[in-house]
C-alpha positions as CSV (number, residue, x, y, z in Angstrom):
1,X,236.0,103.6,239.9
2,X,233.2,103.2,237.5
3,X,232.6,105.6,234.6
4,X,230.6,108.7,236.1
5,X,228.4,108.8,233.0
6,X,227.2,105.3,233.5
7,X,227.1,105.7,237.3
8,X,224.7,108.6,236.9
9,X,222.6,106.4,234.5
10,X,222.6,103.8,237.1
11,X,221.3,106.3,239.6
12,X,218.3,107.0,237.3
13,X,217.9,103.1,236.8
14,X,217.6,103.0,240.6
15,X,214.6,105.3,240.5
16,X,213.0,103.4,237.8
17,X,213.5,100.0,239.6
18,X,211.8,101.5,242.5
19,X,208.8,102.9,240.4
20,X,208.5,99.4,238.9
21,X,208.5,97.6,242.4
22,X,205.9,99.9,243.6
23,X,203.7,99.4,240.5
24,X,204.2,95.6,240.9
25,X,203.1,95.7,244.6
26,X,200.0,97.7,243.8
27,X,199.1,95.4,240.9
28,X,199.4,92.4,243.2
29,X,197.6,93.5,246.3
30,X,195.5,91.0,247.9
31,X,191.8,92.2,247.6
32,X,190.2,88.9,248.7
33,X,189.6,87.3,245.2
34,X,190.6,83.9,246.4
35,X,188.1,84.1,249.3
36,X,185.3,85.2,247.0
37,X,186.2,82.5,244.5
38,X,186.1,79.7,247.3
39,X,182.8,81.2,248.6
40,X,181.2,81.1,245.1
41,X,182.4,77.6,244.5
42,X,180.9,76.5,247.9
43,X,177.6,78.1,247.0
44,X,177.7,76.4,243.4
45,X,178.6,73.0,244.7
46,X,176.0,73.0,247.3
47,X,173.2,75.0,245.5
48,X,170.5,72.2,246.0
49,X,171.2,71.8,249.5
50,X,171.1,75.7,250.3
51,X,168.0,76.1,248.2
52,X,166.2,73.2,250.1
53,X,167.3,74.9,253.5
54,X,165.9,78.1,252.2
55,X,162.6,76.7,251.3
56,X,162.4,74.8,254.5
57,X,163.1,78.0,256.5
58,X,160.2,79.8,254.5
59,X,157.8,76.9,255.1
60,X,158.6,76.8,258.8
61,X,158.1,80.6,259.0
62,X,154.8,80.1,257.3
63,X,153.8,77.4,259.7
64,X,154.7,79.4,262.8
65,X,153.0,82.5,261.6
66,X,149.8,80.3,260.8
67,X,150.0,78.9,264.4
68,X,150.5,82.3,265.9
69,X,147.4,83.6,264.0
70,X,145.3,80.7,265.0
71,X,146.2,81.1,268.6
72,X,145.4,84.8,268.6
73,X,141.9,84.0,267.3
74,X,141.6,81.3,269.7
75,X,142.4,83.5,272.6
76,X,139.9,86.1,271.3
77,X,137.0,83.7,271.0
78,X,137.8,82.1,274.2
79,X,137.5,85.4,275.9
80,X,134.3,86.2,274.0
81,X,132.8,82.9,275.1
82,X,133.4,83.5,278.8
83,X,133.2,87.3,279.3
84,X,129.3,87.3,279.0
85,X,129.4,89.4,275.7
86,X,127.6,86.7,273.8
87,X,124.4,85.3,275.2
88,X,122.6,83.8,272.3
89,X,122.9,80.0,272.4
90,X,123.3,79.8,268.7
91,X,126.2,82.2,268.6
92,X,127.7,80.4,271.5
93,X,127.4,77.0,269.7
94,X,128.9,78.7,266.6
95,X,131.7,80.1,268.6
96,X,132.4,76.7,270.2
97,X,132.7,75.2,266.9
98,X,135.1,78.0,265.7
99,X,137.3,77.2,268.8
100,X,137.3,73.6,268.2
101,X,138.5,74.1,264.7
102,X,141.1,76.3,265.7
103,X,142.3,74.2,268.5
104,X,142.6,71.3,265.8
105,X,144.4,73.7,263.4
106,X,146.9,74.6,266.3
107,X,147.7,71.1,267.0
108,X,148.0,70.0,263.3
109,X,150.2,73.0,262.4
110,X,152.4,72.4,265.4
111,X,152.8,68.8,264.5
112,X,153.6,69.6,260.7
113,X,156.2,72.2,262.0
114,X,157.8,69.8,264.4
115,X,157.9,67.0,261.7
116,X,159.4,69.4,259.2
117,X,162.0,70.3,261.7
118,X,162.9,66.8,262.4
119,X,163.0,65.7,258.9
120,X,165.4,68.6,258.0
121,X,167.5,68.6,260.9
122,X,170.6,67.1,259.3
123,X,170.4,69.0,256.0
124,X,169.6,72.2,257.8
125,X,172.7,71.7,260.0
126,X,174.9,71.0,256.9
127,X,173.3,74.0,255.1
128,X,174.0,76.4,258.1
129,X,177.7,75.2,258.2
130,X,178.2,75.9,254.6
131,X,176.4,79.3,255.0
132,X,178.6,80.1,257.9
133,X,181.8,79.2,255.9
134,X,180.6,81.4,253.0
135,X,179.9,84.3,255.3
136,X,183.3,84.0,257.0
137,X,185.0,83.9,253.5
138,X,183.1,87.0,252.5
139,X,184.0,88.8,255.7
140,X,187.6,88.0,255.1
141,X,187.3,89.3,251.5
142,X,186.0,92.5,252.8
143,X,188.7,93.0,255.3
144,X,191.4,92.2,252.7
145,X,189.8,94.7,250.2
146,X,189.8,97.5,252.9
147,X,193.4,96.7,253.8
148,X,194.4,96.7,250.1
149,X,192.6,100.0,249.4
150,X,194.6,101.5,252.2
151,X,197.9,100.2,251.0
152,X,197.1,101.2,247.5
153,X,196.7,104.9,248.6
154,X,199.9,104.6,250.5
155,X,201.7,103.1,247.4
156,X,200.3,105.8,245.2
157,X,201.8,108.5,247.4
158,X,205.2,106.6,247.4
159,X,205.0,106.3,243.6
160,X,204.3,110.1,243.4
161,X,207.3,111.0,245.7
162,X,209.7,108.7,244.1
163,X,208.7,109.7,240.6
164,X,209.3,113.3,241.6
165,X,213.0,112.6,242.0
166,X,213.4,111.1,238.5
167,X,213.5,114.3,236.4
168,X,216.6,115.5,238.2
169,X,218.3,112.2,237.9
170,X,217.5,112.1,234.1
171,X,218.7,115.6,233.6
172,X,222.3,114.6,234.8
173,X,222.5,111.8,232.2
174,X,223.8,112.5,228.6
175,X,221.2,112.3,225.8
176,X,223.1,109.5,224.1
177,X,222.7,107.4,227.1
178,X,219.1,108.2,227.8
179,X,218.2,107.2,224.3
180,X,219.9,103.9,224.7
181,X,218.6,103.4,228.1
182,X,214.8,104.4,227.1
183,X,215.0,102.0,224.0
184,X,216.2,99.2,226.1
185,X,213.3,99.9,228.4
186,X,210.7,99.7,225.6
187,X,212.3,96.4,224.5
188,X,212.2,94.8,227.8
189,X,208.9,96.3,229.1
190,X,210.6,97.2,232.4
191,X,214.4,98.0,233.1
192,X,216.9,99.5,230.7
193,X,220.0,98.8,232.6
194,X,221.8,95.5,233.9
195,X,224.6,95.2,236.4
196,X,227.4,92.8,235.4
197,X,227.5,90.5,238.5
198,X,230.7,89.3,240.3
199,X,230.1,85.9,238.3
200,X,230.6,88.1,235.1
201,X,227.1,87.6,233.7
202,X,224.3,89.9,233.1
203,X,222.3,90.6,236.2
204,X,219.0,90.6,234.4
205,X,219.0,87.7,231.8
206,X,222.0,85.7,233.1
207,X,224.1,85.4,229.9
208,X,227.9,85.4,230.3
209,X,229.6,88.7,229.6
210,X,233.0,88.3,227.9
211,X,236.1,90.0,229.2
212,X,236.4,92.2,226.2
213,X,232.8,93.5,226.6
214,X,233.6,94.0,230.2
215,X,236.6,96.1,229.5
216,X,234.5,98.2,226.9
217,X,231.9,98.8,229.8
218,X,234.7,99.8,232.2
219,X,236.1,102.3,229.8
220,X,232.4,104.0,230.0
221,X,231.1,103.1,226.5
222,X,227.4,102.5,225.9
223,X,227.3,98.7,225.5
224,X,224.1,96.7,225.5
225,X,223.8,93.0,226.5
226,X,223.8,90.9,223.4
227,X,220.9,89.0,225.0
228,X,218.4,91.3,226.6
229,X,219.6,94.6,225.2
230,X,219.9,96.4,228.4
231,X,222.8,98.9,228.9
232,X,225.5,97.2,230.8
233,X,227.1,98.7,233.9
234,X,230.0,97.2,236.0
235,X,230.9,98.9,239.4
236,X,233.5,99.0,241.9
237,X,232.8,97.4,245.4
238,X,230.9,99.7,247.7
239,X,230.1,102.6,245.4
240,X,226.5,101.9,244.6
241,X,224.9,103.2,247.8
């Protein structure tokens, strides 16, 4: 049977280990940073191609608008020419000239738009593929962040519930042990107790624990590991649950 005072310290140590594990999980949640980094690199590596594709889309939109506006005017002028609302030969001749100019504008604009579409076909396809990859990566990042936020809230609640049991565990441990334990926690930055393993070494830092030291620990004396400084604890099989 292990020493009761060290066993009570071990129970406190178990709570602290759980708190540390929860904290570690919360600090390492996947919030999609990798996906965002890959998306950013894709955008940077293909900045010229994406900029060219954007400029081409804008130019195509301008040409389409120009052609649509010309067709609207053409339809309007053709209607005026044949609906009898204009009878003056001079006005008719002027309207016919306008119609001819608009028809040429529609043809030239359509030809320019088609030529631009043809010349940019490959680069536009490549840019579209990259944009889709970037969009997919960003979507994955958003989903991961949402999942991480949910998990973080759950971990916060678990941390709170686990921490609520710590005070009662600590109150059962002698002050001298608590002092040694807390000093070890400060030195290590995490745990303050280490189990002596069946291989007779420190369960935290792995250093061999001499038989004389193990005997002292079995007697229930506060004994720090000579390497990591944690309070050593040895137990009888089956009593740690």
